[in-house]
N, CA, C and O atoms as a GROMACS GRO file, in nm:
protein
  400
    1UNK      N    1   1.724   0.788  -1.723
    1UNK     CA    2   1.768   0.811  -1.588
    1UNK      C    3   1.728   0.693  -1.500
    1UNK      O    4   1.641   0.614  -1.535
    2UNK      N    5   1.792   0.683  -1.387
    2UNK     CA    6   1.765   0.575  -1.292
    2UNK      C    7   1.640   0.607  -1.210
    2UNK      O    8   1.606   0.723  -1.191
    3UNK      N    9   1.573   0.502  -1.162
    3UNK     CA   10   1.460   0.525  -1.071
    3UNK      C   11   1.508   0.585  -0.940
    3UNK      O   12   1.616   0.553  -0.891
    4UNK      N   13   1.427   0.672  -0.882
    4UNK     CA   14   1.460   0.732  -0.754
    4UNK      C   15   1.360   0.687  -0.647
    4UNK      O   16   1.400   0.636  -0.543
    5UNK      N   17   1.233   0.706  -0.672
    5UNK     CA   18   1.128   0.668  -0.576
    5UNK      C   19   1.044   0.557  -0.636
    5UNK      O   20   0.991   0.568  -0.746
    6UNK      N   21   1.031   0.447  -0.559
    6UNK     CA   22   0.952   0.332  -0.604
    6UNK      C   23   0.849   0.300  -0.498
    6UNK      O   24   0.881   0.289  -0.380
    7UNK      N   25   0.724   0.286  -0.541
    7UNK     CA   26   0.617   0.242  -0.452
    7UNK      C   27   0.589   0.096  -0.481
    7UNK      O   28   0.580   0.056  -0.597
    8UNK      N   29   0.575   0.017  -0.375
    8UNK     CA   30   0.542  -0.124  -0.387
    8UNK      C   31   0.400  -0.145  -0.335
    8UNK      O   32   0.364  -0.096  -0.228
    9UNK      N   33   0.319  -0.217  -0.413
    9UNK     CA   34   0.182  -0.250  -0.375
    9UNK      C   35   0.168  -0.402  -0.378
    9UNK      O   36   0.214  -0.467  -0.472
   10UNK      N   37   0.106  -0.459  -0.275
   10UNK     CA   38   0.087  -0.604  -0.272
   10UNK      C   39  -0.060  -0.639  -0.283
   10UNK      O   40  -0.148  -0.566  -0.236
   11UNK      N   41  -0.084  -0.754  -0.346
   11UNK     CA   42  -0.215  -0.818  -0.352
   11UNK      C   43  -0.327  -0.726  -0.402
   11UNK      O   44  -0.436  -0.725  -0.346
   12UNK      N   45  -0.299  -0.649  -0.505
   12UNK     CA   46  -0.401  -0.563  -0.566
   12UNK      C   47  -0.491  -0.650  -0.654
   12UNK      O   48  -0.440  -0.740  -0.721
   13UNK      N   49  -0.622  -0.626  -0.655
   13UNK     CA   50  -0.713  -0.710  -0.734
   13UNK      C   51  -0.702  -0.687  -0.885
   13UNK      O   52  -0.752  -0.768  -0.963
   14UNK      N   53  -0.638  -0.577  -0.926
   14UNK     CA   54  -0.622  -0.547  -1.068
   14UNK      C   55  -0.498  -0.461  -1.088
   14UNK      O   56  -0.439  -0.412  -0.991
   15UNK      N   57  -0.459  -0.445  -1.212
   15UNK     CA   58  -0.342  -0.361  -1.243
   15UNK      C   59  -0.378  -0.215  -1.218
   15UNK      O   60  -0.484  -0.169  -1.258
   16UNK      N   61  -0.288  -0.144  -1.150
   16UNK     CA   62  -0.313  -0.004  -1.117
   16UNK      C   63  -0.277   0.087  -1.232
   16UNK      O   64  -0.176   0.066  -1.300
   17UNK      N   65  -0.360   0.188  -1.255
   17UNK     CA   66  -0.327   0.293  -1.349
   17UNK      C   67  -0.242   0.399  -1.278
   17UNK      O   68  -0.230   0.396  -1.156
   18UNK      N   69  -0.185   0.490  -1.354
   18UNK     CA   70  -0.099   0.592  -1.295
   18UNK      C   71  -0.173   0.678  -1.192
   18UNK      O   72  -0.122   0.701  -1.083
   19UNK      N   73  -0.292   0.726  -1.227
   19UNK     CA   74  -0.367   0.810  -1.135
   19UNK      C   75  -0.406   0.734  -1.009
   19UNK      O   76  -0.399   0.788  -0.899
   20UNK      N   77  -0.446   0.609  -1.026
   20UNK     CA   78  -0.488   0.528  -0.911
   20UNK      C   79  -0.369   0.500  -0.819
   20UNK      O   80  -0.383   0.504  -0.697
   21UNK      N   81  -0.252   0.472  -0.877
   21UNK     CA   82  -0.133   0.442  -0.796
   21UNK      C   83  -0.089   0.563  -0.714
   21UNK      O   84  -0.036   0.547  -0.605
   22UNK      N   85  -0.111   0.681  -0.766
   22UNK     CA   86  -0.074   0.801  -0.692
   22UNK      C   87  -0.169   0.829  -0.575
   22UNK      O   88  -0.131   0.896  -0.480
   23UNK      N   89  -0.293   0.777  -0.583
   23UNK     CA   90  -0.393   0.805  -0.480
   23UNK      C   91  -0.401   0.698  -0.371
   23UNK      O   92  -0.456   0.724  -0.264
   24UNK      N   93  -0.346   0.578  -0.395
   24UNK     CA   94  -0.354   0.469  -0.299
   24UNK      C   95  -0.224   0.464  -0.218
   24UNK      O   96  -0.116   0.473  -0.276
   25UNK      N   97  -0.233   0.450  -0.086
   25UNK     CA   98  -0.109   0.439  -0.007
   25UNK      C   99  -0.036   0.309  -0.039
   25UNK      O  100  -0.098   0.202  -0.042
   26UNK      N  101   0.095   0.316  -0.064
   26UNK     CA  102   0.170   0.195  -0.099
   26UNK      C  103   0.197   0.108   0.024
   26UNK      O  104   0.190   0.154   0.137
   27UNK      N  105   0.227  -0.018  -0.002
   27UNK     CA  106   0.268  -0.109   0.104
   27UNK      C  107   0.402  -0.063   0.161
   27UNK      O  108   0.423  -0.067   0.282
   28UNK      N  109   0.492  -0.020   0.072
   28UNK     CA  110   0.622   0.034   0.114
   28UNK      C  111   0.673   0.127   0.006
   28UNK      O  112   0.650   0.105  -0.112
   29UNK      N  113   0.743   0.232   0.048
   29UNK     CA  114   0.807   0.326  -0.043
   29UNK      C  115   0.958   0.317  -0.023
   29UNK      O  116   1.007   0.317   0.090
   30UNK      N  117   1.030   0.310  -0.133
   30UNK     CA  118   1.177   0.307  -0.132
   30UNK      C  119   1.228   0.429  -0.207
   30UNK      O  120   1.181   0.459  -0.317
   31UNK      N  121   1.322   0.500  -0.149
   31UNK     CA  122   1.388   0.611  -0.216
   31UNK      C  123   1.535   0.573  -0.233
   31UNK      O  124   1.606   0.549  -0.135
   32UNK      N  125   1.580   0.569  -0.358
   32UNK     CA  126   1.718   0.532  -0.389
   32UNK      C  127   1.803   0.657  -0.407
   32UNK      O  128   1.764   0.752  -0.473
   33UNK      N  129   1.921   0.654  -0.346
   33UNK     CA  130   2.017   0.762  -0.361
   33UNK      C  131   2.137   0.715  -0.439
   33UNK      O  132   2.144   0.598  -0.477
   34UNK      N  133   2.230   0.802  -0.465
   34UNK     CA  134   2.350   0.768  -0.542
   34UNK      C  135   2.430   0.657  -0.476
   34UNK      O  136   2.492   0.577  -0.546
   35UNK      N  137   2.431   0.650  -0.344
   35UNK     CA  138   2.508   0.547  -0.272
   35UNK      C  139   2.445   0.409  -0.278
   35UNK      O  140   2.510   0.310  -0.243
   36UNK      N  141   2.319   0.400  -0.321
   36UNK     CA  142   2.251   0.270  -0.328
   36UNK      C  143   2.289   0.190  -0.452
   36UNK      O  144   2.261   0.071  -0.458
   37UNK      N  145   2.351   0.253  -0.549
   37UNK     CA  146   2.386   0.188  -0.675
   37UNK      C  147   2.531   0.141  -0.670
   37UNK      O  148   2.620   0.215  -0.627
   38UNK      N  149   2.556   0.016  -0.715
   38UNK     CA  150   2.694  -0.032  -0.718
   38UNK      C  151   2.757  -0.003  -0.854
   38UNK      O  152   2.695   0.063  -0.938
   39UNK      N  153   2.879  -0.050  -0.877
   39UNK     CA  154   2.953  -0.018  -1.000
   39UNK      C  155   2.891  -0.080  -1.125
   39UNK      O  156   2.920  -0.036  -1.236
   40UNK      N  157   2.807  -0.181  -1.109
   40UNK     CA  158   2.741  -0.244  -1.225
   40UNK      C  159   2.606  -0.181  -1.255
   40UNK      O  160   2.537  -0.224  -1.347
   41UNK      N  161   2.568  -0.078  -1.180
   41UNK     CA  162   2.440  -0.013  -1.202
   41UNK      C  163   2.324  -0.088  -1.140
   41UNK      O  164   2.210  -0.078  -1.186
   42UNK      N  165   2.352  -0.165  -1.035
   42UNK     CA  166   2.251  -0.245  -0.968
   42UNK      C  167   2.225  -0.189  -0.829
   42UNK      O  168   2.318  -0.152  -0.757
   43UNK      N  169   2.099  -0.184  -0.792
   43UNK     CA  170   2.061  -0.143  -0.656
   43UNK      C  171   1.986  -0.257  -0.591
   43UNK      O  172   1.891  -0.311  -0.648
   44UNK      N  173   2.028  -0.294  -0.471
   44UNK     CA  174   1.957  -0.395  -0.394
   44UNK      C  175   1.860  -0.324  -0.301
   44UNK      O  176   1.898  -0.237  -0.224
   45UNK      N  177   1.734  -0.363  -0.310
   45UNK     CA  178   1.629  -0.300  -0.231
   45UNK      C  179   1.580  -0.401  -0.128
   45UNK      O  180   1.527  -0.506  -0.164
   46UNK      N  181   1.597  -0.370  -0.002
   46UNK     CA  182   1.548  -0.456   0.104
   46UNK      C  183   1.409  -0.414   0.146
   46UNK      O  184   1.385  -0.297   0.175
   47UNK      N  185   1.317  -0.508   0.148
   47UNK     CA  186   1.180  -0.479   0.185
   47UNK      C  187   1.153  -0.525   0.328
   47UNK      O  188   1.221  -0.616   0.378
   48UNK      N  189   1.057  -0.465   0.394
   48UNK     CA  190   1.023  -0.502   0.531
   48UNK      C  191   0.948  -0.634   0.530
   48UNK      O  192   0.844  -0.647   0.466
   49UNK      N  193   1.003  -0.732   0.599
   49UNK     CA  194   0.949  -0.867   0.600
   49UNK      C  195   0.803  -0.870   0.643
   49UNK      O  196   0.722  -0.941   0.582
   50UNK      N  197   0.768  -0.796   0.746
   50UNK     CA  198   0.632  -0.802   0.798
   50UNK      C  199   0.528  -0.749   0.700
   50UNK      O  200   0.410  -0.785   0.710
   51UNK      N  201   0.568  -0.665   0.608
   51UNK     CA  202   0.474  -0.610   0.510
   51UNK      C  203   0.460  -0.697   0.386
   51UNK      O  204   0.371  -0.675   0.304
   52UNK      N  205   0.549  -0.795   0.371
   52UNK     CA  206   0.550  -0.874   0.248
   52UNK      C  207   0.534  -1.023   0.277
   52UNK      O  208   0.601  -1.107   0.217
   53UNK      N  209   0.445  -1.055   0.370
   53UNK     CA  210   0.410  -1.193   0.397
   53UNK      C  211   0.281  -1.224   0.322
   53UNK      O  212   0.193  -1.139   0.310
   54UNK      N  213   0.270  -1.345   0.271
   54UNK     CA  214   0.150  -1.390   0.201
   54UNK      C  215   0.119  -1.301   0.079
   54UNK      O  216   0.006  -1.255   0.064
   55UNK      N  217   0.216  -1.278  -0.006
   55UNK     CA  218   0.200  -1.195  -0.125
   55UNK      C  219   0.167  -1.283  -0.244
   55UNK      O  220   0.237  -1.379  -0.273
   56UNK      N  221   0.058  -1.248  -0.313
   56UNK     CA  222   0.020  -1.320  -0.435
   56UNK      C  223   0.044  -1.236  -0.560
   56UNK      O  224   0.057  -1.290  -0.670
   57UNK      N  225   0.050  -1.104  -0.544
   57UNK     CA  226   0.083  -1.017  -0.657
   57UNK      C  227   0.161  -0.896  -0.606
   57UNK      O  228   0.143  -0.852  -0.493
   58UNK      N  229   0.247  -0.844  -0.693
   58UNK     CA  230   0.331  -0.731  -0.657
   58UNK      C  231   0.331  -0.631  -0.771
   58UNK      O  232   0.358  -0.666  -0.886
   59UNK      N  233   0.300  -0.505  -0.739
   59UNK     CA  234   0.301  -0.397  -0.838
   59UNK      C  235   0.409  -0.298  -0.797
   59UNK      O  236   0.413  -0.254  -0.682
   60UNK      N  237   0.496  -0.263  -0.892
   60UNK     CA  238   0.597  -0.161  -0.871
   60UNK      C  239   0.556  -0.037  -0.948
   60UNK      O  240   0.527  -0.045  -1.067
   61UNK      N  241   0.554   0.077  -0.882
   61UNK     CA  242   0.520   0.204  -0.944
   61UNK      C  243   0.641   0.296  -0.929
   61UNK      O  244   0.675   0.337  -0.818
   62UNK      N  245   0.705   0.328  -1.041
   62UNK     CA  246   0.820   0.418  -1.041
   62UNK      C  247   0.766   0.560  -1.039
   62UNK      O  248   0.713   0.608  -1.139
   63UNK      N  249   0.780   0.627  -0.926
   63UNK     CA  250   0.723   0.761  -0.909
   63UNK      C  251   0.803   0.865  -0.984
   63UNK      O  252   0.747   0.948  -1.056
   64UNK      N  253   0.936   0.861  -0.968
   64UNK     CA  254   1.021   0.959  -1.035
   64UNK      C  255   1.162   0.904  -1.051
   64UNK      O  256   1.195   0.796  -1.001
   65UNK      N  257   1.244   0.980  -1.122
   65UNK     CA  258   1.382   0.941  -1.145
   65UNK      C  259   1.477   1.041  -1.084
   65UNK      O  260   1.434   1.142  -1.027
   66UNK      N  261   1.607   1.013  -1.095
   66UNK     CA  262   1.708   1.099  -1.031
   66UNK      C  263   1.761   1.208  -1.122
   66UNK      O  264   1.870   1.259  -1.099
   67UNK      N  265   1.686   1.244  -1.224
   67UNK     CA  266   1.731   1.349  -1.316
   67UNK      C  267   1.613   1.427  -1.368
   67UNK      O  268   1.504   1.425  -1.310
   68UNK      N  269   1.636   1.497  -1.479
   68UNK     CA  270   1.530   1.581  -1.534
   68UNK      C  271   1.468   1.522  -1.660
   68UNK      O  272   1.384   1.587  -1.724
   69UNK      N  273   1.507   1.402  -1.697
   69UNK     CA  274   1.451   1.338  -1.815
   69UNK      C  275   1.307   1.294  -1.789
   69UNK      O  276   1.266   1.280  -1.674
   70UNK      N  277   1.231   1.272  -1.896
   70UNK     CA  278   1.094   1.226  -1.880
   70UNK      C  279   1.086   1.074  -1.876
   70UNK      O  280   0.979   1.019  -1.850
   71UNK      N  281   1.196   1.005  -1.901
   71UNK     CA  282   1.197   0.859  -1.905
   71UNK      C  283   1.287   0.802  -1.798
   71UNK      O  284   1.395   0.853  -1.770
   72UNK      N  285   1.239   0.693  -1.737
   72UNK     CA  286   1.316   0.619  -1.638
   72UNK      C  287   1.343   0.481  -1.696
   72UNK      O  288   1.253   0.417  -1.750
   73UNK      N  289   1.466   0.437  -1.685
   73UNK     CA  290   1.503   0.307  -1.740
   73UNK      C  291   1.521   0.206  -1.626
   73UNK      O  292   1.595   0.231  -1.530
   74UNK      N  293   1.454   0.094  -1.640
   74UNK     CA  294   1.464  -0.015  -1.545
   74UNK      C  295   1.491  -0.140  -1.627
   74UNK      O  296   1.402  -0.190  -1.697
   75UNK      N  297   1.614  -0.192  -1.620
   75UNK     CA  298   1.653  -0.304  -1.705
   75UNK      C  299   1.606  -0.438  -1.654
   75UNK      O  300   1.568  -0.525  -1.732
   76UNK      N  301   1.609  -0.456  -1.523
   76UNK     CA  302   1.578  -0.588  -1.469
   76UNK      C  303   1.528  -0.576  -1.327
   76UNK      O  304   1.573  -0.491  -1.250
   77UNK      N  305   1.435  -0.664  -1.292
   77UNK     CA  306   1.386  -0.675  -1.155
   77UNK      C  307   1.402  -0.821  -1.116
   77UNK      O  308   1.350  -0.910  -1.183
   78UNK      N  309   1.473  -0.845  -1.010
   78UNK     CA  310   1.492  -0.981  -0.958
   78UNK      C  311   1.434  -0.985  -0.818
   78UNK      O  312   1.474  -0.907  -0.731
   79UNK      N  313   1.341  -1.076  -0.796
   79UNK     CA  314   1.277  -1.090  -0.666
   79UNK      C  315   1.333  -1.214  -0.599
   79UNK      O  316   1.327  -1.324  -0.654
   80UNK      N  317   1.387  -1.196  -0.481
   80UNK     CA  318   1.446  -1.306  -0.406
   80UNK      C  319   1.369  -1.318  -0.274
   80UNK      O  320   1.354  -1.220  -0.201
   81UNK      N  321   1.322  -1.436  -0.246
   81UNK     CA  322   1.248  -1.457  -0.123
   81UNK      C  323   1.234  -1.604  -0.093
   81UNK      O  324   1.290  -1.688  -0.163
   82UNK      N  325   1.160  -1.633   0.009
   82UNK     CA  326   1.136  -1.771   0.050
   82UNK      C  327   0.988  -1.791   0.072
   82UNK      O  328   0.915  -1.699   0.107
   83UNK      N  329   0.944  -1.914   0.049
   83UNK     CA  330   0.805  -1.946   0.078
   83UNK      C  331   0.787  -1.958   0.228
   83UNK      O  332   0.883  -1.980   0.301
   84UNK      N  333   0.666  -1.943   0.273
   84UNK     CA  334   0.637  -1.944   0.416
   84UNK      C  335   0.673  -2.072   0.487
   84UNK      O  336   0.707  -2.068   0.605
   85UNK      N  337   0.668  -2.186   0.418
   85UNK     CA  338   0.699  -2.312   0.484
   85UNK      C  339   0.845  -2.320   0.528
   85UNK      O  340   0.876  -2.389   0.624
   86UNK      N  341   0.933  -2.252   0.459
   86UNK     CA  342   1.076  -2.260   0.489
   86UNK      C  343   1.116  -2.169   0.604
   86UNK      O  344   1.223  -2.187   0.662
   87UNK      N  345   1.034  -2.074   0.639
   87UNK     CA  346   1.068  -1.977   0.744
   87UNK      C  347   1.041  -2.037   0.880
   87UNK      O  348   0.933  -2.092   0.904
   88UNK      N  349   1.136  -2.027   0.970
   88UNK     CA  350   1.117  -2.068   1.108
   88UNK      C  351   1.100  -1.942   1.191
   88UNK      O  352   1.197  -1.871   1.217
   89UNK      N  353   0.978  -1.914   1.231
   89UNK     CA  354   0.949  -1.791   1.304
   89UNK      C  355   1.002  -1.794   1.445
   89UNK      O  356   1.025  -1.689   1.505
   90UNK      N  357   1.023  -1.913   1.500
   90UNK     CA  358   1.069  -1.920   1.637
   90UNK      C  359   0.957  -1.880   1.732
   90UNK      O  360   0.840  -1.880   1.694
   91UNK      N  361   0.992  -1.847   1.852
   91UNK     CA  362   0.893  -1.808   1.952
   91UNK      C  363   0.870  -1.658   1.944
   91UNK      O  364   0.964  -1.579   1.954
   92UNK      N  365   0.745  -1.618   1.927
   92UNK     CA  366   0.711  -1.477   1.922
   92UNK      C  367   0.676  -1.430   2.062
   92UNK      O  368   0.598  -1.493   2.132
   93UNK      N  369   0.734  -1.319   2.102
   93UNK     CA  370   0.710  -1.264   2.233
   93UNK      C  371   0.681  -1.116   2.222
   93UNK      O  372   0.736  -1.047   2.136
   94UNK      N  373   0.596  -1.068   2.308
   94UNK     CA  374   0.567  -0.925   2.313
   94UNK      C  375   0.685  -0.854   2.378
   94UNK      O  376   0.737  -0.900   2.480
   95UNK      N  377   0.729  -0.743   2.320
   95UNK     CA  378   0.843  -0.669   2.371
   95UNK      C  379   0.792  -0.541   2.437
   95UNK      O  380   0.708  -0.470   2.381
   96UNK      N  381   0.843  -0.513   2.555
   96UNK     CA  382   0.806  -0.389   2.624
   96UNK      C  383   0.688  -0.407   2.718
   96UNK      O  384   0.625  -0.513   2.720
   97UNK      N  385   0.660  -0.304   2.795
   97UNK     CA  386   0.550  -0.303   2.890
   97UNK      C  387   0.551  -0.423   2.984
   97UNK      O  388   0.447  -0.484   3.005
   98UNK      N  389   0.666  -0.456   3.040
   98UNK     CA  390   0.675  -0.567   3.137
   98UNK      C  391   0.620  -0.519   3.269
   98UNK      O  392   0.672  -0.425   3.330
   99UNK      N  393   0.514  -0.583   3.314
   99UNK     CA  394   0.452  -0.548   3.442
   99UNK      C  395   0.477  -0.663   3.540
   99UNK      O  396   0.390  -0.748   3.560
  100UNK      N  397   0.595  -0.666   3.601
  100UNK     CA  398   0.630  -0.774   3.695
  100UNK      C  399   0.589  -0.740   3.835
  100UNK      O  400   0.612  -0.819   3.926
   0.00000   0.00000   0.00000
């Protein structure tokens, strides 16, 4: 069956075991639905940029699948991103609470 819920963990000092991964809050949780999969069986997962800056390690924990089988199949993981030097952050400004 396809993965349904995936937990992402960043910069963990060691590989997580199943029990440990269930007890630690993930950096981000993704839940995939039937509409997230294209005709080739591929799902594109967008991660929150602010949570994935300065990442040196990434752990994916497949929590469950979209069926009743005991096995989840994951054929390929492709990570696409940019190094920090290439990003132009521009001018950062605080939004809201304008006291003029």
